[in-house]
N, C-alpha and C positions, 0 to 999 in steps of 0.2 A: 416641431423642429426635428425631433428624433425620427418621425415617420418620413419626412422629406429626405433626410440623409440616408436612411435605410433604402428607400425606393431608388435613390440615385445610384447606390452602390451594389445592389443585389445582383444585377446582371454581370458586372465586372467580377464580383466575388465568385459567382457560380462558374464563370469561365476559368478563372485562375485556380479555384479549388479543384475543378475536374481535371485541369491540365497537369497539376503537380502530383507526382506519384508519392505513395507513402514511403518515406525513407526508412531505412533499417531501424528497428525498434527493439527495446528490451522488454519482452513480455515475460510470462511465467515459464521460463525455458530451462531452468537448471535441473529438471528431472528429479527433484528431491534431494539434491546435493546439500550436505550440511553447510550452513551459512558461516560467515566469519564476521558478523556484525558485532558491535560493542555489547558486552554482557559481563556480569559479575563473575569472578572466579569462585569455584566451589572449594571448600576447605579440604586439604589432604587428597586431592584428586589429580595431582601433577598438572594443574591448569595454570600455573604462574611461576615466575622466577623472582625470588626476593631480591630487591635492589634497594638497600637501605630500608626506609619505612614503606616503600612501594612494592606492589606486586605487578611484575611486568609480564604481559601475555602477548608475545609476538606470534604471528601466523602468516603464511604465504599460501595463496591458492592459485593454481595454474589450470586453465581450461582450454580445451579444444572443442569446437562445435562445428557440426555440419548442419546447415539450414537450407531447406529446399524452397523457401519463399520469403526472402528477406524483406520484401516490400509489401507483403500481405495483400497481394492482388488476386482478383478472381480468375484472371487469365494470364497466360504467359509468365509464370512464376520464374524468378531469377534465383539461382542457387549460389551459395557462397560458403566459405569456411571462415571461422572466427577464432582468433586467439585472444585470450584474456589473461592478464596477470593482476592479482590483487594482493595487497599486503595490509595487515592490521598491526598497528603499534599501540598497545593499550597499557595505561598505567592506572592502578587503583591504589588508593590510600585508605585502608581500613581504620576506623576510629571507633573502637568498641563495637556497638551495634550500628554505627553510622559509617558512611563511606563517601569518598570523592572518586570519580572515575573520569579519565580523559582518554579518548581514542582518536587516532587519525588513520584513515584508510585511503591510500592512493590506488587508483585502478587504471590500467592501460588496456585498451581494446583495439584490435586491428583486424580488418577484413582482408581476405586474400585479394579480392578484385575491387570491391566497393571502397571508395576513398572517403573516409570521415574527415570533416573539417577539423575536428578536435578529438583526439584519441584518448584524452585523459579525463578522468572524473576524480573528484576529491570529496571525502566525507569526514566531517569533524563531529564528534559527539562529546558532550559533557553531561555527566549524570551525577546527582548528589542525593543522598538520603540521610535524614537525621531522625533519630528516635530519642525523645526526651523522657525523663523519669516521671513527668507530670501527665503523661498520656498523649502528648503531641507527637505527630509524625509528619515530617515535611519532606516531600520529594520534588526535585527540580530537574528539568531537562532542557538542554539547548542543543540543537542540531543545525549544522550548516553543510550544504552540499553544492557543488558545481558539477553539472553533468549535461548530457544531451539525450541519452537513450533510456534512462531510468524512468519510464513513463508512469509507473505506479506512484511516483512522488508528485506528479502533476495531476494525474487522472486515476485515482485509486479504484474507481468503478469499472475501468476497462472499456472506455468508449472507443478506443483506438485513436490515439493522438497522432496527428500527421506531422512528420518532419523530424529532422535530427538537429534542430536549432539548440544552441547552447543556452542554458539557463542556470540560475542560482536560486536556492531556497533557504530561508531562515525559519526555524521553528523554535519557539520558547514556550515552556509550560511549567506550571507549578500546581501542586496539590497539597493541601493541608488537612490533616485528619486529627480529631480530638476525641478520645474515648472518655466520656464522662463517667461511665461505669463499666463493669465487666462485660455488659451486653449491648450497650447503646453508645453511639457517638455521632459526631457531625463531620461533614466533609465539604470543603469548598475547593474549587479548581478554576483555573483560567489558562488559556493558551493563545498564542498569536502566531500566524503564519504569513510570511511575505514571499511571494514568488515573482521573479523578474526574468524576462527573456531578453537575450541579446538582440533579437529581431522578432518582435511579437506580432508580426503580420498575420500569421496563420493561427496563432493562439492569442491569449491575452494575459497580461500581468494581473495579479490580484492580491488582496490582503484578506485575511480571515481572522476574526476574533471571537473567542468563545469564553463564557463565564458560566459557572454552575455551582449548585449546592445540593447536598443530600443528607439523608438520615441513614446512619449505619446501624445495623442490628446483627448481633452474633446469633445466627440460627442454631448453630451447634459449635462444638470445639473446632470443627474443620470447615465450616461454611459461613460466609458473611453475605448479608443482603444489603444493597444500597438503593434506596428509593430517592431518585434524583431529578432535578430540574436543570435544564441547560438552555441558554440563549446564545445564538450565533449570528454574527453580522458578516456578510460576504460582500466584498466590493471589488468588482473587476474594473480594469482600466480600459481606456480606448485603444483599439487597434486599427488596422488598415481599413476594415470594412464597416465596423459598427462602433458607436460610442459605448455600447454595452450597458447602458443604464437599465435596460429591461432585464438584465441578468443580476442586478443588485438584489440582495435578499436579506430577510430577517427570519430566523427560525427559532421556534420554541419546541422543546420536547420534554416529555415526562416519561421516565423509564424506571424499570425495576432491574437491578443488576445482581448477579450472584457470582461469587468468586470463592473457590476452594474445592473441597471434596464433597460431592453429593453422596458418595458412599466410599468405603475404603479403597475401591478400585476405579472410581469414576471422578475425574477432575474436570472442573468447568470454569470458564470465565465468559459469561453470557449476559447480554443486555437486551431487553425487549421493552417496547413501549409505543408511544404515539408521538409523531412530529408534525408540526404545521409550519410550512415555509411559504412566505408571502414575497412577491416580486414587485419591483418598481416598474410596472408595465406601461405607465404613462398613457399615451394616446392609444396604444394597442388594446388595453383592457384585458381583464382576466378571461374574457371569452376566447381570445386568440392565444394568449400565453397564460395558461391556468396556473394557479397556485398548487402546491402539493400539500396533501393532508392524508396521513394514513399510518399504518402499522410499520414499525421498523424493528430490525433485529441485527445483532452482530455478536459474534463470539463462537465458542467451540465447546464440545464435550470430548474428553479423551478417556477411553476405557482401557485400563491395564489388564489384559487378558491372561497374563501370566506366561511363564516359559518363553519370555522374550518377545511376546506379541502385544501389539497395541492397535487400537482402532480409534480414529479421530474423525469427528463430524464437525464441519464448520458451516455456519448459517449466516446469510446476509440478506437484508432488505433495507434499502436506503435510497434517498434521492441524492443526486450528485450534480454539480454544475456542468453544463453542456457547452460544447463548441460547435454543435451541428445546427446549421441554418439559423433560425430565430428561436430555437428551443432554449429556454432558460435552464432547463434541467432534464435529466433522464432518470428513470427509476430502475435500479438493479435489484433483481431477486434471484437468489441462487443458493446452492449448497455444494459442498465438496466432501468426499469420503476418502480417507487414507488409511491403508493397512500397512503396518510396519512390523518387521520380524528381525530379531537379532539373536545370533547364536555364536558365542565366543567372539571371533574377530569378523564374522560375516554379518552383513545386514542387507535386507531387501525391503523394497517398498513398492506398492501399487496404489495409485490414486486416480480418482475421477472427479470431474466438476461439471456441473450444468448451471448455467446462469442465463437469464433473459434481461436484456436492457430494452426498456420501453420508452417511447417518445410520444409526447402529446401533440406536437405541431408537425404536419406532414413535410416531406422533402420539398424544398423550394424548386428543384429542377423538374421532378416528375409528378409532384402532387400526391405521391404515395405515402401512406403511413410507414414509419420505420419501427421495426422491432428486430432485435439481434439476439437470437438464441445462440449461445456459445457452449460447445461441448469440448471437454478436454480429458485425455487419459494419459497417464504417465507411469513409467516403470523405472526402477532404479536398483542397482546392485553395488554394494560397497565392501571393501576389505581393509581392515586396520592392521598394519604391520607391527604397531607398537603404540605407545601412548602419544606419539608425535607425528606419525606418518599414516595417511590413509589414501586409498584410491577409490574413485567413484565413477560409475558409468550409468547413463540415463537416456531414456527415450521419451519424447513427448509428441503427442498428436493433438492438434486443435482445429476445430471447425467452427466458423462463424457463418451461420445460415441466415444472413440478413435479408429482410424483405426488400431492401434497396441493393440491387445487384452489385454495384461498385464497392460496397462495403463488405461483401462476403469473401471468404478465402478458406483454403485448407493449408495446414502448416505442419511440417514435421521437423524435428530437431533431434540430433544425437549428440550427447555430451560425454566427454571423457575428462575427468578432473583429478588433480593431485592436491592434497592439503598437507602442509608441513607446519607444525607449530602446536601451540597450546589452545 
């Protein structure tokens, strides 16, 4: 049944997918600008306003950007300017060593020439952390967002998601840790993601559920190891072209994670291990749509070099759900290196990234294998006028040298930003 439906729609899908240009998207384009996402306030650092029992942390971010290829096309790039305004309204309730935190961030984005259907995005965050005297630690997260260009929320591996269709995303997660002794403990975790598009013709809605457990071990006073097992269920919904049953998957992974200080100057939060992902390929079989099995890695090392300098290395290898042809997944392998320098009120940053996205099933239109090497370099300069006002300028260049010509592009963006607040 699935084979008949796919054969009947492949031709129409190819025509439509090739005819629709990539609408303007939100990639990694801030040039290292400091974020304004929800985070806990540090004590005695002018990071919050006391309002009764709450700590109030407001912030406003204003951005102007020049982008020379807003549709990420290999030919005839279209240039545009973008204005963005974002505000963060955050309330935190400290409770001894525990806390509750709520944050709302509305965002307005407007292109000078290109007309977005919806210029507003909304982000809601609720975080809670509880530490009990018997050794239990409970962390909970709920995130809700409505947007259209925040593609990393839909496709964190950077496949290049087509279109500016509005969507909403719910994420809920919880993690419970119990330290049975000074050195050993147990950890259990679970999270649930629900993604829904207003018009899911060119992408698909999906739900994702993960559950896991691990053994915690204090390697030193400043470094914790977590040997963990995770099971994930991924269920995509039907869209215009496919019923997407062949993209349903079950994943199992065994990992070793390290969090804390490797040395007095090197901080890390890194996870490495092995994952096996099996797909509901039905009549296709694993010969056409293969399962994934292999090494995975995610995390970073940050080296405090002293005198205001820091060097950060991020590593990534993972499989991700795909929306390309009849690929159930693609495998992203990459690394990024960032150097940051701060002197009094000045800050500077340079960063580079190289990543390869690899696909198992050839392109339906050309029959060619698809592999996307992605190279990125970014520069940033900032100046802080005081504890509440800072200016930032950034430049970013990205090249996607895809083996499928229509997915390749060069992209430049210049950013000027102002942040006011805590």
